[in-house]
C-alpha positions in Angstrom: 0.0 -0.1 0.1 3.0 2.2 0.7 4.3 1.9 -2.9 0.7 3.1 -4.2 1.2 6.4 -2.3 3.9 7.5 -4.6 2.5 6.0 -8.0 1.9 8.8 -10.2 -1.2 6.9 -12.2 -3.1 5.8 -9.2 -2.8 9.2 -7.3 -4.1 10.9 -10.5 -7.0 8.5 -10.8 -7.6 9.1 -6.8 -7.6 12.6 -6.9 -9.8 12.8 -9.9 -12.5 11.0 -8.2 -12.1 12.9 -4.8 -9.6 15.7 -4.6 -9.3 15.2 -0.9 -7.2 11.9 -1.8 -4.5 14.1 -2.1 -3.9 14.1 1.7 -2.5 10.5 1.2 -0.1 11.0 -1.6 3.6 11.0 -0.9 5.2 14.6 -0.7 6.6 14.3 -4.2 3.0 14.0 -5.6 1.7 16.7 -3.5 4.3 18.9 -5.2 3.4 17.5 -8.7 1.7 20.4 -10.1 -0.5 17.9 -12.5 -1.6 16.0 -9.4 -2.5 19.0 -7.5 -4.3 20.8 -10.3 -6.3 17.5 -10.9 -7.1 17.5 -7.1 -8.1 21.2 -6.6 -10.1 21.1 -9.9 -12.3 18.3 -8.3 -12.4 20.1 -5.0 -10.8 23.3 -4.2 -10.4 22.3 -0.6 -7.7 19.9 -1.4 -5.4 22.8 -1.7 -4.6 22.5 2.0 -3.0 19.2 1.4 -0.7 20.7 -1.5 3.0 21.6 -1.1 3.7 25.1 0.2 5.4 26.0 -3.2 2.0 24.7 -5.0 -0.3 26.6 -2.5 1.7 29.7 -3.4 1.1 29.1 -7.4 -1.2 31.7 -8.8 -2.8 29.3 -11.2 -3.5 26.4 -8.6 -5.1 28.7 -6.1 -7.1 30.2 -8.9 -8.4 27.0 -9.8 -9.0 26.1 -6.2 -11.1 29.1 -5.7 -13.5 28.0 -8.8 -15.1 25.2 -6.8 -14.4 26.1 -2.8 -14.6 29.5 -1.1 -11.8 30.0 1.3 -12.6 32.3 4.3 -10.2 35.1 5.1 -9.1 33.2 8.2 -8.6 29.9 6.2 -6.5 31.7 3.8 -4.5 33.5 6.4 -3.8 30.4 8.4 -2.3 28.7 5.0 -0.3 31.9 4.3 1.0 32.1 7.8 2.1 28.3 7.7 4.1 29.2 4.6 5.7 32.4 6.1 6.8 30.2 9.1 8.9 28.1 6.8 10.1 30.5 4.4 11.2 34.3 4.7 8.0 36.4 3.5 8.3 37.7 0.1 6.1 40.9 0.8 5.7 43.2 3.7 2.9 41.0 5.2 5.1 37.6 5.1 2.7 36.2 2.3 3.6 35.1 -1.0 2.2 34.1 -4.2 -1.6 33.1 -4.8 -2.8 32.9 -1.4 -1.5 36.1 -0.4 -3.0 37.8 -3.3 -6.4 36.2 -2.6 -6.4 37.5 0.9 -5.4 41.1 -0.6 -8.1 41.0 -3.1 -10.7 40.5 -0.8 -10.8 44.0 0.4 -14.3 44.1 2.2 -14.4 43.4 5.9 -16.8 40.5 6.4 -15.6 36.8 6.3 -18.3 35.6 3.8 -17.0 34.1 0.6 -17.6 36.2 -2.5 -19.6 34.8 -5.3 -17.7 34.0 -8.4 -20.3 36.0 -10.3 -20.9 39.5 -9.4 -24.5 39.4 -10.0 -25.1 36.3 -7.8 -25.3 37.2 -3.9 
């Protein structure tokens, strides 16, 4: 069973059925952009199981945001975990896509925004 955690084909099939299966993949696959994009395409919530570098990838974050709406607190928690292991690239210590998502949500509520502005 341990060998299957590192098998690309098995991982791709698994995350295609349930993106949260990403949590059971070995770290090399959680750092594979193709696997992570497949996982977050299936469910954006799988973003939390990707490696830090892919959680900072703007495209990965954008795809995740299409099917899952993170609260500001969830985004801040993920960005905070990144800044603890890496020197911050910006003044607030966030980098890449997650920091950009936090900054782009400029209202003061914690409600997720609708992807279509005409739907509330």
